[in-house]
C-alpha positions in Angstrom: 85.2 6.6 103.6 85.6 3.3 101.7 83.8 3.3 98.4 82.7 -0.3 98.8 80.1 0.9 101.4 78.6 3.6 99.2 76.2 1.1 97.5 74.5 0.5 100.9 73.5 4.2 101.1 71.5 3.8 97.9 69.8 0.7 99.3 69.0 2.5 102.6 67.3 5.4 100.7 65.6 3.1 98.3 64.0 1.2 101.2 62.6 4.4 102.6 65.1 5.1 105.4 66.9 8.3 106.3 70.6 8.8 105.9 72.4 10.3 108.9 75.8 12.0 108.5 78.6 11.0 110.8 82.2 11.5 109.5 84.3 10.9 106.5 87.5 10.1 108.3 86.7 9.1 112.0 90.1 10.8 112.8 89.0 12.5 116.0 92.2 14.4 116.5 91.9 15.9 113.0 88.1 16.4 113.1 88.1 18.1 116.5 91.2 20.2 116.0 88.9 23.2 115.2 85.3 24.0 114.2 86.4 24.5 110.6 88.0 21.1 110.5 84.8 19.5 111.9 82.6 21.3 109.3 85.0 20.5 106.5 84.7 16.8 107.4 81.0 17.1 107.6 80.7 18.8 104.3 82.8 16.1 102.6 80.6 13.3 103.9 77.5 15.3 103.1 78.7 15.6 99.5 79.4 11.9 99.3 75.9 11.1 100.5 74.3 13.6 98.2 76.3 12.4 95.2 75.4 8.7 95.9 71.8 9.1 96.9 70.5 12.5 95.8 69.6 13.1 99.5 70.7 16.4 101.2 70.7 15.0 104.8 70.6 17.3 107.8 70.7 14.4 110.3 74.0 14.1 112.1 75.7 12.2 114.9 79.0 13.6 116.2 82.0 11.3 115.8 82.6 10.1 119.4 79.1 11.0 120.5 77.6 14.3 121.4 78.8 14.2 125.0 82.3 15.5 124.4 83.2 19.1 125.0 84.1 20.0 121.5 80.9 18.7 119.9 78.8 20.5 122.5 80.4 23.9 121.7 80.0 23.3 118.0 76.3 22.4 118.4 75.6 25.4 120.6 77.1 27.8 118.0 75.8 26.2 114.9 72.4 24.8 115.7 71.3 24.5 112.0 71.9 20.8 112.2 70.0 20.3 115.4 66.5 20.9 114.1 
């Protein structure tokens, strides 16, 4: 994630909006190589958001959308982010 965009996260939160997690890298091949790789990427972007805004967001959107096979499997097994 490019640091230049981090200031926008603060603005979003300060204006009363929620922050949703997406991906740190957008490297689909890497992210979806395994569940561990996906959750490692998610943890990194989560830490960036928390460090920049103080918000511990649980809102996510799968990179590439939630209609791909890998993201459906991950969501079914790990529904803590789907609530």
